[in-house]
ChimeraX commands (.cxc) that place a marker at each C-alpha (Angstrom):
marker #1 position 0.07,0.28,0.21 radius 0.5
marker #1 position 0.97,3.48,-0.64 radius 0.5
marker #1 position 0.03,7.08,0.13 radius 0.5
marker #1 position 1.05,10.38,-0.95 radius 0.5
marker #1 position 1.62,13.09,1.96 radius 0.5
marker #1 position 1.76,17.06,1.27 radius 0.5
marker #1 position 3.04,17.92,5.01 radius 0.5
marker #1 position 5.18,20.53,2.97 radius 0.5
marker #1 position 2.42,22.45,1.94 radius 0.5
marker #1 position 1.28,22.63,5.50 radius 0.5
marker #1 position 4.84,23.49,6.74 radius 0.5
marker #1 position 7.24,24.57,4.63 radius 0.5
marker #1 position 5.51,27.34,2.07 radius 0.5
marker #1 position 8.64,27.13,0.08 radius 0.5
marker #1 position 8.09,23.63,-0.66 radius 0.5
marker #1 position 4.23,24.10,-1.61 radius 0.5
marker #1 position 2.97,21.44,-3.51 radius 0.5
marker #1 position 5.68,18.88,-3.59 radius 0.5
marker #1 position 4.81,15.53,-2.09 radius 0.5
marker #1 position 6.43,12.74,-0.59 radius 0.5
marker #1 position 5.01,8.88,-0.31 radius 0.5
marker #1 position 5.04,6.21,2.21 radius 0.5
marker #1 position 4.80,2.53,1.05 radius 0.5
marker #1 position 4.08,-0.30,3.57 radius 0.5
marker #1 position 4.97,-3.67,2.52 radius 0.5
marker #1 position 3.70,-6.53,4.59 radius 0.5
marker #1 position 5.52,-9.97,3.83 radius 0.5
marker #1 position 4.52,-13.36,5.47 radius 0.5
marker #1 position 7.35,-14.98,6.88 radius 0.5
marker #1 position 6.66,-18.55,8.59 radius 0.5
marker #1 position 3.73,-17.05,11.17 radius 0.5
marker #1 position 4.83,-13.75,11.44 radius 0.5
marker #1 position 4.83,-10.70,9.74 radius 0.5
marker #1 position 7.92,-8.49,8.07 radius 0.5
marker #1 position 6.40,-4.78,7.95 radius 0.5
marker #1 position 8.77,-2.68,5.95 radius 0.5
marker #1 position 7.97,1.18,5.83 radius 0.5
marker #1 position 9.40,3.26,3.24 radius 0.5
marker #1 position 9.50,7.04,2.71 radius 0.5
marker #1 position 10.13,8.08,-0.47 radius 0.5
marker #1 position 9.86,10.71,-3.36 radius 0.5
marker #1 position 12.60,13.06,-1.95 radius 0.5
marker #1 position 14.50,13.18,-5.36 radius 0.5
marker #1 position 11.45,16.00,-6.49 radius 0.5
marker #1 position 13.51,18.42,-4.13 radius 0.5
marker #1 position 16.35,18.26,-6.12 radius 0.5
marker #1 position 19.95,19.49,-4.44 radius 0.5
marker #1 position 17.30,20.10,-1.04 radius 0.5
marker #1 position 16.40,16.54,-0.70 radius 0.5
marker #1 position 19.09,15.39,1.85 radius 0.5
marker #1 position 18.54,18.41,3.91 radius 0.5
marker #1 position 14.26,17.88,3.81 radius 0.5
marker #1 position 14.80,14.32,4.53 radius 0.5
marker #1 position 16.92,14.66,7.63 radius 0.5
marker #1 position 14.50,17.74,8.71 radius 0.5
marker #1 position 11.58,15.32,8.62 radius 0.5
marker #1 position 13.00,12.37,9.89 radius 0.5
marker #1 position 13.63,14.22,13.15 radius 0.5
marker #1 position 10.12,13.88,14.20 radius 0.5
marker #1 position 9.74,10.30,13.47 radius 0.5
marker #1 position 10.07,7.66,16.07 radius 0.5
marker #1 position 8.67,4.12,16.35 radius 0.5
marker #1 position 5.24,5.17,18.11 radius 0.5
marker #1 position 3.56,4.46,14.74 radius 0.5
marker #1 position 5.24,0.94,14.50 radius 0.5
marker #1 position 4.60,0.11,18.19 radius 0.5
marker #1 position 0.86,0.66,17.78 radius 0.5
marker #1 position 0.96,-1.35,14.58 radius 0.5
marker #1 position 2.21,-4.16,16.55 radius 0.5
marker #1 position -0.52,-3.89,19.53 radius 0.5
marker #1 position -3.35,-3.80,16.57 radius 0.5
marker #1 position -2.07,-7.21,14.96 radius 0.5
marker #1 position -1.45,-8.95,18.33 radius 0.5
marker #1 position -5.05,-7.97,19.52 radius 0.5
marker #1 position -6.36,-9.19,16.35 radius 0.5
marker #1 position -4.25,-12.81,16.64 radius 0.5
marker #1 position -5.75,-12.91,20.28 radius 0.5
marker #1 position -8.99,-12.79,19.06 radius 0.5
marker #1 position -10.02,-9.52,20.84 radius 0.5
marker link #1:1,2 radius 0.2
marker link #1:2,3 radius 0.2
marker link #1:3,4 radius 0.2
marker link #1:4,5 radius 0.2
marker link #1:5,6 radius 0.2
marker link #1:6,7 radius 0.2
marker link #1:7,8 radius 0.2
marker link #1:8,9 radius 0.2
marker link #1:9,10 radius 0.2
marker link #1:10,11 radius 0.2
marker link #1:11,12 radius 0.2
marker link #1:12,13 radius 0.2
marker link #1:13,14 radius 0.2
marker link #1:14,15 radius 0.2
marker link #1:15,16 radius 0.2
marker link #1:16,17 radius 0.2
marker link #1:17,18 radius 0.2
marker link #1:18,19 radius 0.2
marker link #1:19,20 radius 0.2
marker link #1:20,21 radius 0.2
marker link #1:21,22 radius 0.2
marker link #1:22,23 radius 0.2
marker link #1:23,24 radius 0.2
marker link #1:24,25 radius 0.2
marker link #1:25,26 radius 0.2
marker link #1:26,27 radius 0.2
marker link #1:27,28 radius 0.2
marker link #1:28,29 radius 0.2
marker link #1:29,30 radius 0.2
marker link #1:30,31 radius 0.2
marker link #1:31,32 radius 0.2
marker link #1:32,33 radius 0.2
marker link #1:33,34 radius 0.2
marker link #1:34,35 radius 0.2
marker link #1:35,36 radius 0.2
marker link #1:36,37 radius 0.2
marker link #1:37,38 radius 0.2
marker link #1:38,39 radius 0.2
marker link #1:39,40 radius 0.2
marker link #1:40,41 radius 0.2
marker link #1:41,42 radius 0.2
marker link #1:42,43 radius 0.2
marker link #1:43,44 radius 0.2
marker link #1:44,45 radius 0.2
marker link #1:45,46 radius 0.2
marker link #1:46,47 radius 0.2
marker link #1:47,48 radius 0.2
marker link #1:48,49 radius 0.2
marker link #1:49,50 radius 0.2
marker link #1:50,51 radius 0.2
marker link #1:51,52 radius 0.2
marker link #1:52,53 radius 0.2
marker link #1:53,54 radius 0.2
marker link #1:54,55 radius 0.2
marker link #1:55,56 radius 0.2
marker link #1:56,57 radius 0.2
marker link #1:57,58 radius 0.2
marker link #1:58,59 radius 0.2
marker link #1:59,60 radius 0.2
marker link #1:60,61 radius 0.2
marker link #1:61,62 radius 0.2
marker link #1:62,63 radius 0.2
marker link #1:63,64 radius 0.2
marker link #1:64,65 radius 0.2
marker link #1:65,66 radius 0.2
marker link #1:66,67 radius 0.2
marker link #1:67,68 radius 0.2
marker link #1:68,69 radius 0.2
marker link #1:69,70 radius 0.2
marker link #1:70,71 radius 0.2
marker link #1:71,72 radius 0.2
marker link #1:72,73 radius 0.2
marker link #1:73,74 radius 0.2
marker link #1:74,75 radius 0.2
marker link #1:75,76 radius 0.2
marker link #1:76,77 radius 0.2
marker link #1:77,78 radius 0.2
marker link #1:78,79 radius 0.2
view
């Protein structure tokens, strides 16, 4: 599953109209699931791509992955 994100419109007027993309890939492995999250599309920012990616990543942590794990574990337990 992939989705686009226009967060830059809201916070950084200089980059208005540019988008980045998130792709979630779920892969079954035995009785588990490998979850991969790709944040891409920064090449559209040209020479500023590296700095923009670093600025964006400062706000990330693993809360979203912990919540996803909680949802999956609840579903597997039948609750």
